[in-house]
C-alpha positions in Angstrom: 46.2 -25.5 -61.7 47.5 -23.5 -58.8 46.3 -20.9 -60.6 42.7 -22.1 -61.3 42.5 -23.5 -57.6 43.1 -19.8 -56.2 40.6 -18.3 -58.3 37.6 -20.6 -57.4 38.8 -20.4 -53.9 38.4 -16.0 -54.3 35.1 -16.6 -55.9 33.8 -19.2 -52.7 35.2 -16.7 -50.0 33.1 -13.2 -52.0 30.0 -15.7 -51.9 29.6 -15.9 -48.2 30.7 -12.2 -47.8 27.8 -10.1 -46.3 27.0 -7.2 -49.7 28.3 -3.9 -49.2 25.2 -2.3 -49.1 24.7 -4.1 -45.6 28.1 -3.3 -44.9 27.7 0.5 -45.1 24.4 0.0 -42.7 26.7 -1.6 -40.1 28.5 2.4 -38.9 30.8 2.4 -36.1 28.9 2.4 -33.1 25.4 1.4 -34.4 25.4 -2.7 -32.9 22.5 -3.8 -32.6 21.8 -5.9 -29.2 18.3 -8.4 -28.1 17.0 -7.6 -25.1 14.6 -9.9 -23.4 13.0 -7.7 -20.5 11.8 -9.7 -17.5 10.2 -8.5 -13.9 11.4 -10.5 -11.0 8.5 -11.6 -9.0 5.9 -10.9 -11.5 3.9 -13.7 -9.6 3.2 -11.9 -6.8 1.8 -9.0 -8.5 -1.5 -9.6 -7.1 0.8 -8.2 -3.3 1.7 -6.1 -4.8 0.5 -1.8 -4.0 1.2 -0.7 -7.6 0.4 -2.3 -10.2 2.6 -1.5 -14.4 1.0 0.0 -16.7 2.9 -0.1 -20.1 6.7 0.6 -20.4 8.3 1.8 -23.5 11.9 2.4 -24.8 12.4 5.1 -27.2 8.5 5.9 -27.5 7.2 2.2 -28.3 5.6 0.0 -25.9 7.2 -3.3 -25.1 6.4 -6.6 -24.0 8.1 -8.7 -20.5 9.6 -11.9 -21.7 10.0 -11.2 -25.3 12.8 -10.3 -27.7 13.7 -6.8 -28.3 15.9 -5.6 -31.2 17.4 -2.2 -29.7 20.9 -0.5 -30.9 22.5 2.8 -29.8 22.1 4.4 -26.3 18.2 3.1 -26.1 18.9 2.7 -22.0 18.2 6.5 -21.8 14.6 5.9 -22.8 12.8 3.5 -20.4 9.8 4.9 -19.3 7.6 2.4 -16.9 4.7 4.0 -15.8 3.4 3.2 -12.3 -0.3 3.0 -10.6 -0.7 3.2 -6.9 -3.6 0.8 -6.4 -3.0 0.9 -2.7 -5.5 3.0 -0.1 -2.3 5.0 0.9 -0.5 7.9 -0.5 2.7 7.5 -1.4 5.9 9.6 -1.4 8.7 7.1 -2.5 9.4 5.1 -4.9 11.6 3.7 -7.1 12.8 0.6 -9.8 16.2 -0.9 -11.2 17.2 -2.4 -14.6 20.2 -4.6 -13.7 21.7 -6.8 -16.4 22.4 -10.4 -14.5 24.7 -11.3 -17.5 27.1 -8.5 -16.4 28.6 -10.1 -13.0 28.0 -11.9 -10.7 27.0 -9.5 -7.9 30.3 -9.4 -5.8 32.0 -6.3 -4.9 34.5 -6.8 -6.8 32.1 -7.8 -10.1 28.7 -5.8 -9.2 25.5 -6.0 -11.4 25.6 -3.4 -13.9 22.3 -1.4 -14.4 20.4 1.8 -13.9 17.7 3.1 -11.3 14.9 6.0 -10.8 12.9 7.3 -8.1 10.6 9.7 -7.2 10.2 11.6 -3.6 11.9 12.0 -0.5 12.7 8.9 1.9 10.6 9.5 5.2 12.3 10.8 8.3 11.7 7.4 10.6 14.2 5.9 8.2 16.9 7.6 9.9 15.5 7.8 13.8 18.1 7.0 16.5 19.0 6.7 19.9 19.8 10.4 19.7 17.1 11.3 17.4 16.8 11.6 13.8 20.2 11.2 11.8 20.2 13.1 8.5 21.7 12.8 5.4 23.0 16.6 4.2 21.3 15.8 0.9 17.7 14.6 2.8 16.2 17.9 1.6 16.8 17.6 -1.7 14.9 15.2 -3.3 11.9 17.1 -4.8 8.5 15.7 -1.9 6.3 12.5 -4.0 2.2 13.0 -3.0 0.6 10.6 -4.3 -2.7 9.9 -4.0 -4.3 5.8 -4.5 -5.1 5.7 -8.3 -2.5 7.8 -9.2 -0.1 7.4 -11.7 3.4 7.7 -11.6 6.2 7.5 -15.2 9.5 6.4 -13.7 12.4 7.9 -16.5 15.5 6.1 -16.8 19.1 7.2 -16.9 21.5 6.3 -19.4 23.6 4.7 -16.8 27.4 4.7 -16.4 30.1 4.6 -19.5 31.1 1.0 -18.1 27.4 0.4 -18.8 27.2 1.1 -21.9 30.2 0.5 -23.1 29.0 -3.3 -21.8 26.1 -3.1 -23.2 27.9 -2.1 -26.4 29.3 -5.1 -26.9 26.8 -7.9 -26.3 24.5 -10.0 -29.1 22.2 -10.6 -26.7 21.6 -9.9 -22.8 18.9 -10.3 -20.5 17.3 -6.7 -18.3 15.1 -7.7 -14.9 13.1 -4.4 -14.0 12.7 -4.7 -9.9 10.6 -2.6 -7.4 12.7 -0.4 -5.0 11.8 0.5 -1.0 8.2 2.2 -1.4 7.4 4.5 1.6 3.9 5.7 2.3 2.5 9.0 4.2 2.1 6.8 7.2 5.7 6.0 7.4 4.9 2.5 6.5 6.6 0.7 3.6 6.7 -2.0 0.8 10.5 -3.8 0.5 11.7 -7.2 -1.3 8.2 -8.2 -1.2 7.2 -7.7 2.0 5.0 -5.1 4.2 6.2 -2.9 7.2 4.5 -0.2 9.6 6.6 2.2 11.3 8.3 1.5 14.3 6.2 2.2 17.6 8.6 4.5 20.6 11.0 3.6 21.7 11.8 0.8 19.4 13.6 1.5 16.3 12.0 -1.9 14.2 9.9 -1.5 11.7 7.0 -4.1 12.5 6.4 -6.8 9.0 2.9 -7.6 8.6 1.0 -9.5 5.8 -0.6 -7.5 2.8 -4.0 -7.3 5.1 -3.0 -6.2 7.9 -1.0 -3.3 5.9 -4.3 -2.7 4.1 -6.2 -2.1 8.2 -3.8 0.2 9.4 -4.8 2.3 6.3 -8.4 2.4 8.1 -6.5 3.4 11.1 -6.6 7.0 12.4 -4.5 8.5 14.9 
C-alpha cells in the first residue's frame, strides 16, 4: 500500500516538472526579464527642446509603457535617437536610464543605471569669482555642435558589475529614461524641465526663464 502511494506521488511530481527540452534551454546567465521602459515627465514634452525619434534595444524598436522581454547584457545595446527642435545649437546633451526598484535614492542605496552624454559642458559653468576653474578633464570630451533640426544618437554603456548582477536577478523591472542637463551655444541651458539663461557679469546666478523667453533669446543678437 505504501509503495503504491509513493509511486502515485512520484508520477504527480514528474507531471509538474517542465519538459527536459525547456530545462535544456535555460542556460546559466540566460534568465529572462520583463522590462517596462517609461519616460519621465513625458506629459511635458511640448516644453522640451528635443524630441525623441525612437528607442532601440538590440536593434529592435521598443515602445514606452509596454513590457519587453530581455535577456543577457541588453543594457549595452540601448540606443535613443533625439532631434533638436529648439532654435539654438546644442553643445551638450545626455540622458540617463535609472532602475527605481534598485534602491531608494539614498547614499547607502543609490539607484542603479547608466548614462549617455555627448558634447562638452560650457566654460561658463565653472566661472568663479577668481575666474574659470576648469576641471582637468574638461577638454577630454569631444565637442558637439547639434544645429536646429539635427539628429543625435545616444549609446548607453552596460553599467557597472553591480548593475549587471542586479539586472540578472530580476524577473520584472522598470527602466526610466530621464534627461540630463542640455547646454546651448549661447550658454543657456535646460535642466529638470527648466530653462535658464547664462549669468550676466558680475553675477554668477543663472536666470530662470520660461520657454517663450528662451525662444526670444535666440533672436537676440549681441
